[in-house]
C-alpha positions in Angstrom: 5.2 -14.3 -28.9 3.7 -10.9 -28.0 0.1 -10.6 -26.9 -2.3 -9.2 -29.6 -3.5 -5.6 -29.1 -7.1 -5.2 -27.8 -9.5 -2.4 -28.4 -10.6 -1.3 -25.0 -14.2 -0.5 -24.2 -14.5 3.1 -23.1 -16.2 3.3 -19.7 -18.5 6.3 -20.0 -18.6 7.8 -16.5 -20.9 10.7 -17.7 -23.6 8.3 -18.9 -23.4 6.2 -15.7 -23.5 9.2 -13.5 -26.5 10.5 -15.3 -28.4 7.3 -14.7 -27.4 7.4 -11.0 -28.5 11.0 -10.6 -31.8 10.1 -12.3 -32.4 7.4 -9.8 -31.5 9.7 -6.9 -33.9 12.4 -8.2 -36.7 9.8 -8.3 -35.9 8.6 -4.8 -35.7 12.2 -3.5 -39.1 12.8 -5.0 -40.6 9.7 -3.2 -39.0 10.9 0.0 -40.7 14.3 -0.3 -44.0 12.7 -1.1 -43.6 10.4 2.0 -42.4 13.0 4.5 -42.6 16.5 3.0 -38.9 16.8 3.5 -36.0 17.2 1.0 -32.5 15.8 1.4 -30.5 18.8 2.7 -26.9 19.3 1.7 -24.6 22.0 3.0 -21.3 22.7 1.3 -18.7 24.9 3.0 -15.9 26.6 1.0 -13.1 28.5 2.7 -10.9 30.7 0.4 -10.9 31.2 -3.3 -9.1 28.3 -4.8 -10.3 28.2 -8.4 -10.5 24.4 -8.6 -12.5 24.2 -5.3 -14.8 26.9 -6.5 -15.6 24.8 -9.6 -16.1 21.7 -7.6 -18.5 23.4 -5.1 -20.5 25.1 -7.9 -20.9 21.7 -9.6 -22.0 20.1 -6.4 -24.5 22.8 -5.6 -26.0 22.6 -9.2 -26.2 18.7 -8.9 -28.0 19.0 -5.6 -30.5 21.4 -7.0 -31.1 19.3 -10.1 -31.8 16.2 -7.8 -34.5 18.2 -5.9 -32.4 18.7 -2.7 -32.4 21.5 -0.3 -28.9 22.9 -1.1 -27.0 25.4 1.0 -23.6 26.9 0.2 -21.4 28.8 2.7 -18.5 30.7 1.1 -16.0 32.0 3.7 -12.9 34.2 3.2 -9.5 32.6 3.3 -8.6 34.3 6.6 -11.6 32.8 8.4 -10.6 31.9 12.0 -10.6 28.2 12.7 -13.0 28.8 15.6 -15.5 30.5 13.3 -15.4 27.5 10.9 -15.9 25.1 13.8 -18.9 27.1 15.0 -20.4 26.9 11.5 -20.0 23.2 11.4 -21.6 22.8 14.8 -24.5 24.9 13.7 -25.0 22.7 10.6 -24.7 19.6 12.9 -27.7 20.9 14.8 -29.7 22.0 11.8 -32.5 19.4 11.1 -32.9 20.6 7.6 -29.3 19.6 6.8 -28.6 15.9 6.4 -25.2 16.1 4.7 -22.3 18.4 5.4 -19.2 18.7 3.1 -16.3 21.0 3.9 -14.4 21.4 0.7 -10.7 20.5 0.9 -8.0 21.7 1.0 -8.5 24.2 3.8 -6.1 27.2 4.4 -3.0 26.2 6.3 -4.0 27.9 9.6 -7.0 25.6 9.9 -6.6 22.0 11.2 -8.5 19.9 8.6 -8.6 16.9 11.0 -10.3 18.9 13.7 -12.9 20.2 11.3 -13.6 16.8 9.7 -13.9 15.1 13.1 -16.4 17.6 14.3 -18.9 16.8 11.5 -21.5 14.4 12.9 -20.7 10.9 11.3 -24.3 10.6 10.3 -24.0 13.8 8.2 -20.4 13.1 6.9 -21.3 12.7 3.2 -17.6 12.7 2.3 -17.1 9.6 4.4 -13.9 11.0 6.0 -14.8 10.9 9.7 -13.0 8.2 11.7 -16.3 6.6 12.6 -17.2 6.1 8.9 -13.7 4.9 8.1 -13.9 2.3 10.9 -17.4 1.2 9.8 -16.2 0.7 6.3 -13.1 -1.2 7.4 -15.2 -3.6 9.5 -17.6 -4.2 6.6 -20.6 -2.4 8.0 -21.9 -0.8 4.9 -25.4 -0.5 6.4 -24.1 2.2 8.8 -21.1 3.7 7.0 -21.1 6.6 4.6 -18.5 5.6 1.9 -16.1 8.1 0.3 -17.6 9.3 -3.0 -14.8 8.6 -5.4 -14.2 4.9 -4.4 -17.9 4.4 -4.3 -18.3 5.8 -7.8 -15.4 3.7 -9.1 -17.0 0.5 -7.7 -20.3 1.4 -9.5 -18.4 1.8 -12.7 -16.7 -1.6 -12.2 -20.0 -3.4 -11.4 -21.8 -1.9 -14.3 -19.0 -2.6 -16.8 -17.9 -6.1 -15.9 -20.3 -8.8 -17.1 -19.2 -11.2 -14.3 -19.0 -11.1 -10.5 -16.0 -9.4 -9.0 -15.4 -12.2 -6.5 -12.0 -13.9 -7.0 -10.6 -11.3 -9.3 -7.1 -9.9 -8.7 -7.2 -6.1 -8.1 -4.3 -3.7 -7.7 -5.0 -0.3 -6.2 -2.1 2.1 -6.9 -2.2 4.7 -4.2 -2.7 4.6 -0.4 -4.5 7.8 0.4 -7.3 7.9 3.0 -9.6 9.5 0.4 -9.3 7.0 -2.4 -6.7 4.2 -2.1 -7.5 2.7 1.3 -11.4 2.9 1.0 -11.1 1.5 -2.6 -9.3 -1.4 -1.3 -11.8 -2.0 1.5 -14.7 -1.9 -1.1 -13.0 -4.5 -3.3 -12.2 -6.7 -0.4 -15.9 -6.6 0.5 -16.6 -7.8 -3.1 -14.2 -10.8 -2.4 -11.5 -9.6 -4.7 -7.9 -10.4 -3.9 -6.5 -6.9 -3.3 -3.0 -5.5 -3.4 -2.4 -1.9 -2.4 0.6 -0.6 -4.3 2.3 2.8 -4.4 5.2 4.7 -5.8 7.7 2.8 -3.6 6.4 -0.6 -4.4 9.2 -2.9 -5.7 8.7 -4.1 -9.3 5.5 -2.1 -9.6 5.0 -2.9 -13.3 5.1 -6.6 -12.5 2.7 -6.2 -9.6 0.2 -4.3 -11.9 0.5 -6.9 -14.8 -1.1 -9.6 -12.7 -4.3 -7.5 -12.0 -7.7 -8.2 -13.5 -8.7 -4.7 -12.1 -6.3 -1.7 -11.9 -7.4 1.3 -10.0 -4.8 4.1 -10.4 -5.0 6.9 -7.8 -1.4 7.9 -7.3 -1.4 11.5 -8.4 1.3 11.2 -11.0 0.6 12.0 -14.7 0.5 9.0 -16.9 2.7 7.0 -14.5 1.0 3.7 -15.4 2.3 2.6 -18.8 0.4 0.5 -21.4 2.7 -2.5 -21.0 1.9 -2.7 -17.3 -1.7 -3.7 -18.1 -2.7 -7.3 -18.4 -4.5 -8.0 -21.6 -8.3 -7.6 -21.1 -7.9 -6.0 -17.6 -10.3 -3.3 -16.5 -8.6 0.1 -15.7 -10.1 2.7 -13.4 -8.1 5.9 -13.7 -8.8 8.2 -10.8 -6.1 10.7 -11.5 -6.7 14.3 -12.7 -3.5 16.1 -13.6 -3.0 19.2 -15.7 0.1 19.0 -17.9 1.5 21.3 -20.7 0.1 20.8 -24.1 2.8 21.9 -26.6 0.7 21.1 -29.6 -1.6 24.0 -28.7 1.3 26.4 -28.0 1.8 29.0 -25.4 0.8 28.2 -21.9 -1.9 25.7 -23.0 -2.5 22.7 -20.8 -4.5 19.5 -20.9 -6.0 17.0 -18.4 -4.5 13.5 -18.2 -4.9 10.7 -15.7 -2.5 8.6 -13.8 -2.6 6.1 -16.7 -1.0 6.6 -20.2 -4.4 6.3 -21.8 -3.6 5.5 -25.4 -1.0 2.9 -24.5 -3.2 1.3 -21.9 -6.3 1.2 -24.2 -4.3 -1.1 -26.6 -4.1 -3.7 -23.8 -7.1 -3.2 -21.5 -10.5 -4.7 -22.0 -12.1 -1.6 -20.6 -10.8 1.8 -19.3 -12.1 5.1 -18.0 -11.1 8.3 -19.8 -9.9 11.5 -18.2 -11.9 13.6 -18.1 -15.3 12.0 -18.3 -14.6 8.8 -16.3 -14.5 8.8 -12.5 -15.0 12.5 -12.0 -18.8 12.7 -12.8 -19.3 9.6 -10.5 -17.9 11.4 -7.5 -20.6 14.1 -7.5 -23.3 11.5 -8.3 -22.3 9.4 -5.2 -22.2 12.6 -3.1 -25.9 12.9 -4.0 -26.4 9.2 -3.1 -24.7 9.7 0.3 -26.9 12.7 1.0 -30.0 10.8 0.3 -28.9 7.9 2.4 -28.0 10.2 5.3 -31.5 11.8 5.0 -33.3 8.6 5.2 -31.3 7.4 8.2 -31.7 10.7 10.1 -35.5 10.7 9.4 -35.7 7.1 10.7 -36.8 5.6 7.4 -35.9 2.2 6.0 -33.0 2.1 3.5 -33.7 1.8 -0.2 -31.9 -0.7 -2.4 -28.2 -0.2 -2.6 -26.9 1.5 -5.7 -23.7 -0.5 -5.5 
């Protein structure tokens, strides 16, 4: 007998992100009242990639709305690696800057790893420095800065599920350093039983079908089909893919995730949309990381964890 269809709850990332940003704004206000200092965020953009320009503009606007000191450095695509490294070194030494974000990808002539490793771990609000990666892997959340997209995904899970995550089966599809691996570490810390799967996993649909939580971060449009989803599972779709939209004609496109949304929504208990799901949470958690970094660098006690 086939399982009955379920009407999935839509996880509203915009609403949750707005509540997180409101809390960050309040905490930033308390920090200013206590110290006369604002959390300082510096964003560095090299080149003119349109998507990167949009991301940087949104991050700059969010920082200003939260009451931060926000600085944006826009450099030409042919900027020498040495000049970018010199800028990062200057931001490392700037006491008004507590968080540094170098927008990826960088032009091909620049070594991304070299740039990211130069950022002081205490100011690495992307959470990509090997020191922060190691702290997260060893479970030291008190010292680590956690990558923003996995952190935002965990916030959505914890605010959506009406039960503890401990003991649940979670499948993370994707093994990137930016999302897949840190997401798995966060779920392990919540005492989930975690499987990291990917495009070469054998019998991938069967692996996904046993999951109470599915996090799709593989970068392939609508790869995860509806009949892969266990009835009642929670689905976090991290993918953002632009595909042709024949219904609109011409060269029109639309955004889709890594999950076939309409199919999966008939099986899942809750699911994030694309857009409007994980995306807004990424910027909200960048603001959270910047505030956390500011309090640490100013020698202040931490505030309650957002997740």
